[in-house]
N, CA, C and O atoms as a printed pandas DataFrame, in Angstrom:
     atom_number atom_name residue_name chain_id  residue_number  x_coord  y_coord  z_coord
0              1         N          MET        A               1    0.832   -1.176   -0.004
1              2        CA          MET        A               1    0.000   -0.003    0.002
2              3         C          MET        A               1    0.883    1.245    0.003
3              4         O          MET        A               1    1.938    1.282    0.635
4              5         N          VAL        A               2    0.428    2.252   -0.714
5              6        CA          VAL        A               2    1.161    3.510   -0.772
6              7         C          VAL        A               2    0.675    4.415    0.350
7              8         O          VAL        A               2   -0.524    4.524    0.604
8              9         N          ASP        A               3    1.612    5.054    1.007
9             10        CA          ASP        A               3    1.287    5.955    2.111
10            11         C          ASP        A               3    0.534    7.175    1.579
11            12         O          ASP        A               3    0.897    7.730    0.542
12            13         N          VAL        A               4   -0.506    7.586    2.285
13            14        CA          VAL        A               4   -1.318    8.720    1.857
14            15         C          VAL        A               4   -0.490   10.014    1.828
15            16         O          VAL        A               4   -0.736   10.886    0.994
16            17         N          ASN        A               5    0.476   10.139    2.721
17            18        CA          ASN        A               5    1.323   11.339    2.709
18            19         C          ASN        A               5    2.160   11.420    1.437
19            20         O          ASN        A               5    2.435   12.512    0.941
20            21         N          LEU        A               6    2.561   10.281    0.917
21            22        CA          LEU        A               6    3.322   10.260   -0.331
22            23         C          LEU        A               6    2.426   10.680   -1.502
23            24         O          LEU        A               6    2.851   11.437   -2.375
24            25         N          LEU        A               7    1.200   10.190   -1.513
25            26        CA          LEU        A               7    0.261   10.572   -2.574
26            27         C          LEU        A               7   -0.085   12.056   -2.513
27            28         O          LEU        A               7   -0.057   12.749   -3.530
28            29         N          LEU        A               8   -0.409   12.535   -1.323
29            30        CA          LEU        A               8   -0.752   13.956   -1.189
30            31         C          LEU        A               8    0.453   14.852   -1.429
31            32         O          LEU        A               8    0.318   15.945   -1.980
32            33         N          GLY        A               9    1.631   14.393   -1.017
33            34        CA          GLY        A               9    2.841   15.147   -1.309
34            35         C          GLY        A               9    3.070   15.265   -2.805
35            36         O          GLY        A               9    3.441   16.327   -3.304
36            37         N          GLY        A              10    2.845   14.161   -3.522
37            38        CA          GLY        A              10    2.952   14.212   -4.978
38            39         C          GLY        A              10    1.927   15.140   -5.604
39            40         O          GLY        A              10    2.220   15.840   -6.573
40            41         N          PHE        A              11    0.715   15.144   -5.042
41            42        CA          PHE        A              11   -0.322   16.063   -5.512
42            43         C          PHE        A              11    0.109   17.510   -5.346
43            44         O          PHE        A              11   -0.057   18.313   -6.265
44            45         N          TRP        A              12    0.664   17.860   -4.179
45            46        CA          TRP        A              12    1.086   19.238   -3.939
46            47         C          TRP        A              12    2.283   19.616   -4.806
47            48         O          TRP        A              12    2.388   20.761   -5.246
48            49         N          VAL        A              13    3.179   18.678   -5.055
49            50        CA          VAL        A              13    4.304   18.959   -5.959
50            51         C          VAL        A              13    3.773   19.234   -7.360
51            52         O          VAL        A              13    4.232   20.162   -8.026
52            53         N          LEU        A              14    2.807   18.431   -7.812
53            54        CA          LEU        A              14    2.207   18.652   -9.120
54            55         C          LEU        A              14    1.519   20.013   -9.192
55            56         O          LEU        A              14    1.642   20.725  -10.189
56            57         N          CYS        A              15    0.790   20.375   -8.125
57            58        CA          CYS        A              15    0.138   21.698   -8.081
58            59         C          CYS        A              15    1.177   22.818   -8.113
59            60         O          CYS        A              15    0.974   23.837   -8.773
60            61         N          GLY        A              16    2.279   22.628   -7.408
61            62        CA          GLY        A              16    3.346   23.630   -7.424
62            63         C          GLY        A              16    3.946   23.792   -8.797
63            64         O          GLY        A              16    4.267   24.908   -9.205
64            65         N          LEU        A              17    4.106   22.698   -9.521
65            66        CA          LEU        A              17    4.635   22.780  -10.884
66            67         C          LEU        A              17    3.662   23.473  -11.830
67            68         O          LEU        A              17    4.075   24.195  -12.737
68            69         N          VAL        A              18    2.366   23.248  -11.611
69            70        CA          VAL        A              18    1.349   23.938  -12.412
70            71         C          VAL        A              18    1.425   25.450  -12.174
71            72         O          VAL        A              18    1.206   26.232  -13.099
72            73         N          ILE        A              19    1.724   25.855  -10.976
73            74        CA          ILE        A              19    1.894   27.276  -10.669
74            75         C          ILE        A              19    3.205   27.792  -11.238
75            76         O          ILE        A              19    3.261   28.910  -11.752
76            77         N          LEU        A              20    4.259   26.991  -11.151
77            78        CA          LEU        A              20    5.589   27.434  -11.569
78            79         C          LEU        A              20    5.741   27.650  -13.066
79            80         O          LEU        A              20    6.469   28.551  -13.483
80            81         N          VAL        A              21    5.073   26.848  -13.884
81            82        CA          VAL        A              21    5.270   26.962  -15.340
82            83         C          VAL        A              21    4.886   28.354  -15.854
83            84         O          VAL        A              21    5.731   29.010  -16.464
84            85         N          PRO        A              22    3.656   28.840  -15.639
85            86        CA          PRO        A              22    3.372   30.202  -16.118
86            87         C          PRO        A              22    4.130   31.269  -15.328
87            88         O          PRO        A              22    4.447   32.324  -15.878
88            89         N          ALA        A              23    4.426   31.016  -14.053
89            90        CA          ALA        A              23    5.156   32.001  -13.259
90            91         C          ALA        A              23    6.550   32.223  -13.821
91            92         O          ALA        A              23    7.019   33.359  -13.894
92            93         N          VAL        A              24    7.215   31.141  -14.220
93            94        CA          VAL        A              24    8.548   31.272  -14.805
94            95         C          VAL        A              24    8.468   31.977  -16.158
95            96         O          VAL        A              24    9.341   32.778  -16.492
96            97         N          LEU        A              25    7.432   31.685  -16.933
97            98        CA          LEU        A              25    7.265   32.388  -18.209
98            99         C          LEU        A              25    7.033   33.883  -18.006
99           100         O          LEU        A              25    7.519   34.707  -18.781
100          101         N          ILE        A              26    6.296   34.220  -16.972
101          102        CA          ILE        A              26    6.056   35.629  -16.681
102          103         C          ILE        A              26    7.325   36.295  -16.159
103          104         O          ILE        A              26    7.713   37.362  -16.636
104          105         N          ALA        A              27    7.967   35.666  -15.184
105          106        CA          ALA        A              27    9.121   36.287  -14.514
106          107         C          ALA        A              27   10.355   36.333  -15.388
107          108         O          ALA        A              27   11.022   37.365  -15.454
108          109         N          PHE        A              28   10.675   35.238  -16.062
109          110        CA          PHE        A              28   11.947   35.170  -16.786
110          111         C          PHE        A              28   11.780   35.241  -18.294
111          112         O          PHE        A              28   12.749   35.484  -19.014
112          113         N          GLY        A              29   10.560   35.030  -18.783
113          114        CA          GLY        A              29   10.320   35.107  -20.219
114          115         C          GLY        A              29    9.718   36.426  -20.644
115          116         O          GLY        A              29    9.562   36.680  -21.839
116          117         N          GLY        A              30    9.375   37.273  -19.682
117          118        CA          GLY        A              30    8.815   38.573  -19.996
118          119         C          GLY        A              30    7.390   38.521  -20.526
119          120         O          GLY        A              30    6.952   39.447  -21.208
120          121         N          ARG        A              31    6.670   37.466  -20.228
121          122        CA          ARG        A              31    5.302   37.286  -20.738
122          123         C          ARG        A              31    4.288   37.800  -19.732
123          124         O          ARG        A              31    3.500   37.023  -19.193
124          125         N          ALA        A              32    4.300   39.090  -19.477
125          126        CA          ALA        A              32    3.360   39.681  -18.515
126          127         C          ALA        A              32    1.929   39.495  -18.953
127          128         O          ALA        A              32    1.026   39.497  -18.115
128          129         N          ASP        A              33    1.693   39.334  -20.247
129          130        CA          ASP        A              33    0.339   39.163  -20.750
130          131         C          ASP        A              33   -0.297   37.853  -20.300
131          132         O          ASP        A              33   -1.509   37.686  -20.439
132          133         N          LEU        A              34    0.484   36.924  -19.767
133          134        CA          LEU        A              34   -0.057   35.669  -19.261
134          135         C          LEU        A              34   -0.756   35.835  -17.917
135          136         O          LEU        A              34   -1.544   34.978  -17.517
136          137         N          HIS        A              35   -0.475   36.917  -17.227
137          138        CA          HIS        A              35   -1.107   37.148  -15.915
138          139         C          HIS        A              35   -2.560   37.563  -16.136
139          140         O          HIS        A              35   -2.854   38.413  -16.976
140          141         N          VAL        A              36   -3.452   36.957  -15.379
141          142        CA          VAL        A              36   -4.880   37.192  -15.556
142          143         C          VAL        A              36   -5.249   38.649  -15.315
143          144         O          VAL        A              36   -6.089   39.194  -16.031
144          145         N          HIS        A              37   -4.649   39.279  -14.342
145          146        CA          HIS        A              37   -5.025   40.639  -13.951
146          147         C          HIS        A              37   -4.112   41.697  -14.557
147          148         O          HIS        A              37   -4.079   42.826  -14.068
148          149         N          TYR        A              38   -3.375   41.362  -15.603
149          150        CA          TYR        A              38   -2.427   42.304  -16.200
150          151         C          TYR        A              38   -3.163   43.486  -16.800
151          152         O          TYR        A              38   -4.118   43.318  -17.558
152          153         N          ASP        A              39   -2.708   44.695  -16.450
153          154        CA          ASP        A              39   -3.249   45.934  -16.991
154          155         C          ASP        A              39   -2.299   46.418  -18.086
155          156         O          ASP        A              39   -1.100   46.564  -17.847
156          157         N          ASP        A              40   -2.825   46.666  -19.278
157          158        CA          ASP        A              40   -1.987   47.048  -20.417
158          159         C          ASP        A              40   -1.292   48.393  -20.226
159          160         O          ASP        A              40   -0.316   48.685  -20.917
160          161         N          ASP        A              41   -1.781   49.213  -19.300
161          162        CA          ASP        A              41   -1.169   50.524  -19.076
162          163         C          ASP        A              41    0.118   50.440  -18.248
163          164         O          ASP        A              41    0.858   51.419  -18.153
164          165         N          VAL        A              42    0.381   49.292  -17.660
165          166        CA          VAL        A              42    1.552   49.109  -16.800
166          167         C          VAL        A              42    2.686   48.521  -17.646
167          168         O          VAL        A              42    2.461   47.701  -18.536
168          169         N          ASP        A              43    3.900   48.961  -17.344
169          170        CA          ASP        A              43    5.069   48.469  -18.058
170          171         C          ASP        A              43    5.193   46.953  -17.884
171          172         O          ASP        A              43    5.196   46.467  -16.753
172          173         N          PRO        A              44    5.296   46.192  -18.990
173          174        CA          PRO        A              44    5.381   44.739  -18.869
174          175         C          PRO        A              44    6.633   44.253  -18.126
175          176         O          PRO        A              44    6.605   43.192  -17.504
176          177         N          GLU        A              45    7.712   45.010  -18.186
177          178        CA          GLU        A              45    8.918   44.628  -17.433
178          179         C          GLU        A              45    8.673   44.700  -15.934
179          180         O          GLU        A              45    9.131   43.844  -15.178
180          181         N          TYR        A              46    7.947   45.728  -15.512
181          182        CA          TYR        A              46    7.605   45.868  -14.101
182          183         C          TYR        A              46    6.746   44.694  -13.636
183          184         O          TYR        A              46    6.994   44.109  -12.581
184          185         N          VAL        A              47    5.733   44.357  -14.437
185          186        CA          VAL        A              47    4.852   43.250  -14.079
186          187         C          VAL        A              47    5.624   41.946  -14.062
187          188         O          VAL        A              47    5.434   41.126  -13.164
188          189         N          SER        A              48    6.496   41.743  -15.044
189          190        CA          SER        A              48    7.286   40.517  -15.078
190          191         C          SER        A              48    8.183   40.401  -13.861
191          192         O          SER        A              48    8.312   39.332  -13.264
192          193         N          ARG        A              49    8.795   41.509  -13.505
193          194        CA          ARG        A              49    9.729   41.491  -12.377
194          195         C          ARG        A              49    9.004   41.280  -11.050
195          196         O          ARG        A              49    9.416   40.448  -10.242
196          197         N          ARG        A              50    7.940   42.022  -10.826
197          198        CA          ARG        A              50    7.271   41.973   -9.514
198          199         C          ARG        A              50    6.267   40.837   -9.418
199          200         O          ARG        A              50    6.379   39.983   -8.538
200          201         N          ALA        A              51    5.291   40.819  -10.310
201          202        CA          ALA        A              51    4.240   39.802  -10.237
202          203         C          ALA        A              51    4.785   38.420  -10.573
203          204         O          ALA        A              51    4.372   37.426   -9.976
204          205         N          GLY        A              52    5.701   38.354  -11.518
205          206        CA          GLY        A              52    6.264   37.069  -11.907
206          207         C          GLY        A              52    7.082   36.425  -10.807
207          208         O          GLY        A              52    6.930   35.234  -10.537
208          209         N          THR        A              53    7.940   37.190  -10.174
209          210        CA          THR        A              53    8.746   36.607   -9.098
210          211         C          THR        A              53    7.905   36.263   -7.879
211          212         O          THR        A              53    8.221   35.319   -7.154
212          213         N          THR        A              54    6.838   37.020   -7.647
213          214        CA          THR        A              54    5.934   36.675   -6.558
214          215         C          THR        A              54    5.219   35.358   -6.857
215          216         O          THR        A              54    5.024   34.534   -5.964
216          217         N          ALA        A              55    4.836   35.168   -8.104
217          218        CA          ALA        A              55    4.185   33.911   -8.494
218          219         C          ALA        A              55    5.166   32.736   -8.423
219          220         O          ALA        A              55    4.781   31.624   -8.059
220          221         N          VAL        A              56    6.425   32.984   -8.769
221          222        CA          VAL        A              56    7.447   31.936   -8.638
222          223         C          VAL        A              56    7.575   31.529   -7.171
223          224         O          VAL        A              56    7.677   30.342   -6.860
224          225         N          LEU        A              57    7.569   32.499   -6.285
225          226        CA          LEU        A              57    7.635   32.198   -4.859
226          227         C          LEU        A              57    6.438   31.352   -4.425
227          228         O          LEU        A              57    6.590   30.439   -3.614
228          229         N          MET        A              58    5.262   31.645   -4.952
229          230        CA          MET        A              58    4.087   30.843   -4.626
230          231         C          MET        A              58    4.280   29.391   -5.069
231          232         O          MET        A              58    3.959   28.464   -4.325
232          233         N          GLY        A              59    4.797   29.198   -6.268
233          234        CA          GLY        A              59    5.033   27.843   -6.754
234          235         C          GLY        A              59    6.067   27.099   -5.938
235          236         O          GLY        A              59    5.922   25.905   -5.674
236          237         N          VAL        A              60    7.115   27.810   -5.537
237          238        CA          VAL        A              60    8.158   27.183   -4.707
238          239         C          VAL        A              60    7.608   26.779   -3.346
239          240         O          VAL        A              60    7.962   25.721   -2.825
240          241         N          ILE        A              61    6.754   27.602   -2.772
241          242        CA          ILE        A              61    6.158   27.287   -1.471
242          243         C          ILE        A              61    5.293   26.035   -1.561
243          244         O          ILE        A              61    5.384   25.152   -0.708
244          245         N          VAL        A              62    4.455   25.955   -2.591
245          246        CA          VAL        A              62    3.579   24.785   -2.738
246          247         C          VAL        A              62    4.399   23.527   -3.014
247          248         O          VAL        A              62    4.121   22.470   -2.448
248          249         N          THR        A              63    5.402   23.632   -3.874
249          250        CA          THR        A              63    6.259   22.486   -4.167
250          251         C          THR        A              63    7.020   22.053   -2.912
251          252         O          THR        A              63    7.140   20.859   -2.634
252          253         N          GLY        A              64    7.527   23.012   -2.167
253          254        CA          GLY        A              64    8.233   22.700   -0.925
254          255         C          GLY        A              64    7.340   22.016    0.085
255          256         O          GLY        A              64    7.768   21.089    0.773
256          257         N          PHE        A              65    6.094   22.470    0.176
257          258        CA          PHE        A              65    5.153   21.811    1.088
258          259         C          PHE        A              65    4.920   20.371    0.657
259          260         O          PHE        A              65    4.866   19.471    1.495
260          261         N          GLY        A              66    4.781   20.149   -0.644
261          262        CA          GLY        A              66    4.566   18.794   -1.148
262          263         C          GLY        A              66    5.739   17.882   -0.856
263          264         O          GLY        A              66    5.549   16.732   -0.461
264          265         N          VAL        A              67    6.945   18.378   -1.046
265          266        CA          VAL        A              67    8.132   17.576   -0.739
266          267         C          VAL        A              67    8.201   17.276    0.756
267          268         O          VAL        A              67    8.514   16.154    1.155
268          269         N          HIS        A              68    7.911   18.269    1.572
269          270        CA          HIS        A              68    7.921   18.068    3.028
270          271         C          HIS        A              68    6.899   17.021    3.436
271          272         O          HIS        A              68    7.194   16.150    4.254
272          273         N          GLN        A              69    5.694   17.099    2.871
273          274        CA          GLN        A              69    4.669   16.131    3.248
274          275         C          GLN        A              69    5.046   14.736    2.781
275          276         O          GLN        A              69    4.799   13.763    3.493
276          277         N          ALA        A              70    5.633   14.620    1.610
277          278        CA          ALA        A              70    6.031   13.296    1.127
278          279         C          ALA        A              70    7.134   12.692    1.986
279          280         O          ALA        A              70    7.160   11.480    2.205
280          281         N          LEU        A              71    8.039   13.524    2.471
281          282        CA          LEU        A              71    9.172   13.012    3.247
282          283         C          LEU        A              71    8.869   12.841    4.724
283          284         O          LEU        A              71    9.260   11.840    5.324
284          285         N          TYR        A              72    8.174   13.810    5.323
285          286        CA          TYR        A              72    8.000   13.841    6.772
286          287         C          TYR        A              72    6.567   13.683    7.249
287          288         O          TYR        A              72    6.345   13.514    8.448
288          289         N          GLY        A              73    5.597   13.732    6.367
289          290        CA          GLY        A              73    4.201   13.609    6.766
290          291         C          GLY        A              73    3.509   14.968    6.862
291          292         O          GLY        A              73    4.118   16.019    6.662
292          293         N          TYR        A              74    2.238   14.905    7.170
293          294        CA          TYR        A              74    1.394   16.093    7.226
294          295         C          TYR        A              74    1.682   16.917    8.467
295          296         O          TYR        A              74    1.868   16.378    9.558
296          297         N          SER        A              75    1.717   18.233    8.286
297          298        CA          SER        A              75    1.859   19.160    9.395
298          299         C          SER        A              75    0.782   20.228    9.256
299          300         O          SER        A              75    0.777   20.981    8.283
300          301         N          SER        A              76   -0.121   20.296   10.215
301          302        CA          SER        A              76   -1.221   21.270   10.113
302          303         C          SER        A              76   -0.716   22.705   10.178
303          304         O          SER        A              76   -1.268   23.585    9.518
304          305         N          ARG        A              77    0.316   22.949   10.959
305          306        CA          ARG        A              77    0.875   24.312   11.054
306          307         C          ARG        A              77    1.513   24.726    9.734
307          308         O          ARG        A              77    1.349   25.860    9.284
308          309         N          LEU        A              78    2.234   23.808    9.126
309          310        CA          LEU        A              78    2.860   24.106    7.846
310          311         C          LEU        A              78    1.806   24.303    6.756
311          312         O          LEU        A              78    1.949   25.179    5.903
312          313         N          PHE        A              79    0.762   23.501    6.785
313          314        CA          PHE        A              79   -0.325   23.644    5.831
314          315         C          PHE        A              79   -1.011   25.002    6.003
315          316         O          PHE        A              79   -1.274   25.694    5.019
316          317         N          GLY        A              80   -1.297   25.378    7.234
317          318        CA          GLY        A              80   -1.900   26.676    7.499
318          319         C          GLY        A              80   -1.002   27.818    7.069
319          320         O          GLY        A              80   -1.470   28.809    6.509
320          321         N          GLY        A              81    0.296   27.679    7.332
321          322        CA          GLY        A              81    1.243   28.702    6.901
322          323         C          GLY        A              81    1.292   28.830    5.388
323          324         O          GLY        A              81    1.404   29.932    4.852
324          325         N          MET        A              82    1.208   27.687    4.698
325          326        CA          MET        A              82    1.197   27.724    3.233
326          327         C          MET        A              82   -0.056   28.437    2.728
327          328         O          MET        A              82    0.024   29.250    1.807
328          329         N          LEU        A              83   -1.195   28.143    3.315
329          330        CA          LEU        A              83   -2.430   28.770    2.872
330          331         C          LEU        A              83   -2.409   30.281    3.104
331          332         O          LEU        A              83   -2.828   31.051    2.239
332          333         N          VAL        A              84   -1.925   30.698    4.260
333          334        CA          VAL        A              84   -1.853   32.135    4.557
334          335         C          VAL        A              84   -0.871   32.827    3.612
335          336         O          VAL        A              84   -1.157   33.908    3.097
336          337         N          SER        A              85    0.276   32.210    3.390
337          338        CA          SER        A              85    1.267   32.835    2.502
338          339         C          SER        A              85    0.738   32.891    1.067
339          340         O          SER        A              85    0.994   33.866    0.360
340          341         N          LEU        A              86    0.008   31.866    0.623
341          342        CA          LEU        A              86   -0.572   31.908   -0.724
342          343         C          LEU        A              86   -1.629   32.992   -0.833
343          344         O          LEU        A              86   -1.742   33.646   -1.869
344          345         N          LEU        A              87   -2.398   33.188    0.219
345          346        CA          LEU        A              87   -3.403   34.246    0.208
346          347         C          LEU        A              87   -2.752   35.621    0.085
347          348         O          LEU        A              87   -3.179   36.450   -0.719
348          349         N          VAL        A              88   -1.723   35.854    0.884
349          350        CA          VAL        A              88   -1.029   37.142    0.854
350          351         C          VAL        A              88   -0.313   37.345   -0.487
351          352         O          VAL        A              88   -0.413   38.413   -1.091
352          353         N          LEU        A              89    0.402   36.324   -0.946
353          354        CA          LEU        A              89    1.155   36.459   -2.190
354          355         C          LEU        A              89    0.251   36.577   -3.406
355          356         O          LEU        A              89    0.598   37.272   -4.361
356          357         N          SER        A              90   -0.902   35.915   -3.393
357          358        CA          SER        A              90   -1.812   36.065   -4.534
358          359         C          SER        A              90   -2.385   37.472   -4.590
359          360         O          SER        A              90   -2.600   38.008   -5.677
360          361         N          SER        A              91   -2.636   38.078   -3.435
361          362        CA          SER        A              91   -3.073   39.481   -3.413
362          363         C          SER        A              91   -1.976   40.395   -3.939
363          364         O          SER        A              91   -2.242   41.328   -4.697
364          365         N          LEU        A              92   -0.749   40.120   -3.535
365          366        CA          LEU        A              92    0.360   40.942   -4.014
366          367         C          LEU        A              92    0.563   40.826   -5.512
367          368         O          LEU        A              92    0.739   41.838   -6.190
368          369         N          THR        A              93    0.541   39.610   -6.041
369          370        CA          THR        A              93    0.776   39.450   -7.471
370          371         C          THR        A              93   -0.347   40.080   -8.288
371          372         O          THR        A              93   -0.102   40.610   -9.372
372          373         N          LYS        A              94   -1.569   40.026   -7.779
373          374        CA          LYS        A              94   -2.680   40.691   -8.473
374          375         C          LYS        A              94   -2.485   42.207   -8.466
375          376         O          LYS        A              94   -2.697   42.867   -9.483
376          377         N          ARG        A              95   -2.086   42.754   -7.332
377          378        CA          ARG        A              95   -1.857   44.197   -7.241
378          379         C          ARG        A              95   -0.699   44.639   -8.123
379          380         O          ARG        A              95   -0.781   45.674   -8.785
380          381         N          PHE        A              96    0.391   43.854   -8.136
381          382        CA          PHE        A              96    1.525   44.200   -8.988
382          383         C          PHE        A              96    1.130   44.174  -10.455
383          384         O          PHE        A              96    1.566   45.032  -11.222
384          385         N          ALA        A              97    0.310   43.205  -10.865
385          386        CA          ALA        A              97   -0.111   43.110  -12.256
386          387         C          ALA        A              97   -1.007   44.274  -12.651
387          388         O          ALA        A              97   -1.077   44.635  -13.826
388          389         N          GLN        A              98   -1.686   44.859  -11.682
389          390        CA          GLN        A              98   -2.542   46.009  -11.955
390          391         C          GLN        A              98   -1.798   47.336  -11.802
391          392         O          GLN        A              98   -2.385   48.404  -11.979
392          393         N          GLY        A              99   -0.510   47.267  -11.474
393          394        CA          GLY        A              99    0.296   48.477  -11.426
394          395         C          GLY        A              99    0.519   49.052  -10.053
395          396         O          GLY        A              99    0.957   50.197   -9.943
396          397         N          TRP        A             100    0.240   48.318   -9.006
397          398        CA          TRP        A             100    0.425   48.810   -7.644
398          399         C          TRP        A             100    1.903   49.071   -7.399
399          400         O          TRP        A             100    2.725   48.168   -7.559
400          401         N          GLY        A             101    2.246   50.281   -7.018
401          402        CA          GLY        A             101    3.629   50.642   -6.755
402          403         C          GLY        A             101    4.397   51.055   -7.993
403          404         O          GLY        A             101    5.580   51.386   -7.903
404          405         N          TYR        A             102    3.748   51.043   -9.147
405          406        CA          TYR        A             102    4.429   51.393  -10.398
406          407         C          TYR        A             102    4.369   52.893  -10.621
407          408         O          TYR        A             102    3.319   53.515  -10.463
408          409         N          SER        A             103    5.492   53.458  -10.985
409          410        CA          SER        A             103    5.527   54.849  -11.411
410          411         C          SER        A             103    6.350   54.928  -12.681
411          412         O          SER        A             103    7.390   54.274  -12.768
412          413         N          PRO        A             104    5.929   55.697  -13.664
413          414        CA          PRO        A             104    6.671   55.786  -14.925
414          415         C          PRO        A             104    8.101   56.248  -14.738
415          416         O          PRO        A             104    8.940   55.985  -15.599
416          417         N          ASP        A             105    8.415   56.939  -13.628
417          418        CA          ASP        A             105    9.797   57.379  -13.367
418          419         C          ASP        A             105   10.706   56.212  -13.059
419          420         O          ASP        A             105   11.925   56.329  -13.179
420          421         N          GLU        A             106   10.130   55.077  -12.661
421          422        CA          GLU        A             106   10.934   53.918  -12.278
422          423         C          GLU        A             106   11.705   53.329  -13.475
423          424         O          GLU        A             106   12.715   52.651  -13.285
424          425         N          GLU        A             107   11.227   53.587  -14.709
425          426        CA          GLU        A             107   11.880   53.050  -15.900
426          427         C          GLU        A             107   13.295   53.585  -16.051
427          428         O          GLU        A             107   14.179   52.878  -16.535
428          429         N          SER        A             108   13.516   54.824  -15.641
429          430        CA          SER        A             108   14.844   55.445  -15.831
430          431         C          SER        A             108   15.859   54.992  -14.794
431          432         O          SER        A             108   17.063   55.146  -15.004
432          433         N          SER        A             109   15.388   54.427  -13.660
433          434        CA          SER        A             109   16.339   54.013  -12.628
434          435         C          SER        A             109   16.810   52.610  -12.764
435          436         O          SER        A             109   17.613   52.147  -11.954
């Protein structure tokens, strides 16, 4: 029989990879248009840098949780921490894609 923690860990790793693929395209491929909340008035480099790297962090957190669960078992505190961090980071990446903190003067620096 396969341990349930191994199955769920694999599920979370798969979910993390699903998050990482478009996040890497946004962050390192400059594809800001892939972000659902991307505003065309915002510089795509800014969105790629801020929203993309935030999304990469989200994918790394989910993948890390999956690896931890597969190796060490379920931890309710770690699961809760992952959910809270995903909630905060998803709000941040949405705000960055809509231009939060963006100023046209930032292009020259």
